[in-house]
VOGU-3710 file (C-alpha; in Angstrom, 3 decimals, decimal comma):
1> xxxxxxxxxx> -20,529/-6,539/15,281  -17,024/-7,412/15,906  -17,629/-11,186/15,146  -17,991/-10,472/11,361  -15,613/-11,899/9,040  -13,923/-8,461/7,764  -13,032/-8,129/11,593  -11,387/-11,222/11,578  -9,143/-10,312/8,664  -8,552/-6,867/10,283
11> xxxxxxxxxx> -7,449/-8,624/13,545  -5,022/-11,087/11,361  -3,891/-8,115/9,838  -2,977/-6,171/12,998  -1,235/-9,486/14,388  0,852/-9,482/11,045  1,469/-6,021/11,401  2,860/-6,091/14,875  4,908/-9,312/14,084  6,655/-7,743/11,579
21> xxxxxxxxxx> 8,002/-5,004/13,917  10,221/-7,547/15,253  11,493/-9,333/12,251  14,146/-7,905/9,659  12,871/-6,440/6,342  15,992/-7,077/4,532  19,284/-8,410/5,075  22,699/-8,809/2,904  25,535/-10,124/4,857  29,137/-11,124/3,304
31> xxxxxxxxxx> 30,793/-13,224/5,810  34,073/-13,250/4,230  34,421/-9,555/4,028  32,876/-9,170/7,735  30,235/-6,467/5,988  26,554/-6,445/5,940  23,505/-4,734/6,416  20,300/-5,626/8,372  17,326/-3,440/7,793  14,422/-3,554/10,303
41> xxxxxxxxxx> 11,541/-1,551/10,779  12,906/1,178/13,348  16,749/0,869/12,424  19,282/-0,789/9,956  22,528/-2,445/11,750  25,453/-1,867/9,454  28,360/-3,845/9,961  31,727/-2,816/8,886  34,952/-4,760/8,427  36,336/-3,336/11,688
51> xxxxxxxxxx> 33,999/-5,426/13,232  32,117/-2,108/14,267  28,308/-2,319/14,407  26,440/1,099/13,700  22,826/1,497/13,939  21,457/4,091/11,267  17,976/5,110/12,996  16,881/7,997/10,746  15,217/7,842/8,176  14,557/3,930/8,464
61> xxxxxxxxxx> 12,614/4,847/11,531  9,670/6,112/9,149  9,127/2,382/8,643  8,321/1,719/12,163  6,144/4,826/12,245  4,114/3,517/9,165  3,777/0,181/10,499  2,577/1,568/13,858  0,195/4,004/12,041  -1,196/0,963/10,058
71> xxxxxxxxxx> -1,842/-0,867/13,071  -3,753/2,091/14,909  -5,821/2,548/11,545  -6,710/-0,882/11,476  -7,717/-1,288/15,326  -9,793/1,982/14,915  -11,369/0,366/11,731  -12,612/-2,970/13,651  -14,569/-0,728/16,193  -16,202/1,545/13,482
81> xxxxxxxxxx> -18,556/-1,461/12,629  -21,381/0,774/12,681  -20,362/3,122/10,597  -19,268/1,554/7,423  -18,559/4,526/5,033  -15,872/5,287/7,774  -14,622/1,829/7,820  -14,261/2,029/4,085  -12,388/5,106/4,285  -10,136/4,040/6,955
91> xxxxxxxxxx> -9,397/0,732/4,908  -8,409/2,925/2,063  -6,214/5,131/4,041  -4,774/2,296/5,652  -4,115/0,530/2,095  -2,273/3,840/1,325  0,177/3,529/4,392  0,800/-0,193/3,810  1,582/0,630/0,119  3,845/3,584/1,157
101> xxxxxxxxxx> 5,633/1,275/3,718  6,172/-1,389/0,872  7,686/1,395/-1,424  9,792/2,974/1,174  11,105/-0,408/2,174  12,268/-1,139/-1,379  13,916/2,130/-1,688  15,602/1,628/1,642  16,704/-1,855/0,450  18,462/-0,092/-2,365
111> xxxxxxxxxx> 20,049/2,518/-0,484  21,490/-0,219/1,955  22,437/-2,375/-0,842  25,261/0,505/-1,951  26,505/0,514/1,442  27,771/-3,293/1,111  28,509/-2,954/-2,566  29,145/-6,788/-3,627  27,487/-8,318/-6,487  25,377/-10,733/-4,497
121> xxxxxxxxxx> 21,585/-9,898/-3,971  20,186/-9,301/-0,237  17,343/-11,257/0,643  13,895/-9,943/1,721  12,746/-11,397/5,216  9,430/-11,910/7,110  9,307/-8,323/7,716  8,623/-7,440/4,344  6,258/-10,170/3,351  3,937/-9,693/6,777
131> xxxxxxxxxx> 2,879/-6,038/5,797  2,243/-7,299/2,238  -0,044/-9,872/3,524  -1,730/-7,267/5,797  -2,227/-5,103/2,869  -4,040/-7,928/1,207  -6,131/-8,888/4,116  -7,281/-5,003/4,718  -8,469/-5,124/0,982  -10,270/-8,161/1,452
141> xxxxxxxxxx> -11,817/-6,765/4,507  -12,489/-3,633/2,782  -14,364/-5,874/0,147  -16,363/-7,304/2,823  -17,426/-4,052/4,172  -18,646/-2,585/1,004  -20,757/-6,062/0,466  -22,642/-5,408/3,921  -23,026/-1,663/2,896  -24,596/-2,881/-0,377
151> xxxxxxxxx> -26,800/-5,215/1,460  -28,017/-2,709/3,949  -28,970/-0,457/0,880  -30,710/-2,850/-0,798  -32,787/-3,925/2,401  -33,403/-0,120/2,842  -34,966/0,086/-0,602  -37,262/-2,871/-0,155  -38,689/-1,279/2,994
//
């Protein structure tokens, strides 16, 4: 049944993940030096003092691929409501994908911070927080799926 509470959590997680594709993950801009970096899910924009904007696509495109993978897994997880064990497995894999995204995002921010090289810290933006929210929602949905499975097993024992 698609109207179960775990399906609603997963739908909100999908919305968060799709929205995170359009928001920057991290940015560090130096206005006086005209330098900076904006890290997005598909590429990184690097601003040079010569006012030249370059886009570094590889390896940051991995972040976008991980987000798209998480969206596909969550959508499949929503429609596998008749097979709760498969739903739990997909939820676990989706949690691993989202954790990999968050870890790689932090790694790329440290890598990009070296390009600007100033003492100021960069700021994490909505593109970093939305996948973290989606990870929490996925974990909560998995908890409710496990509760449903335990309920079904207890009813089967009664028969």
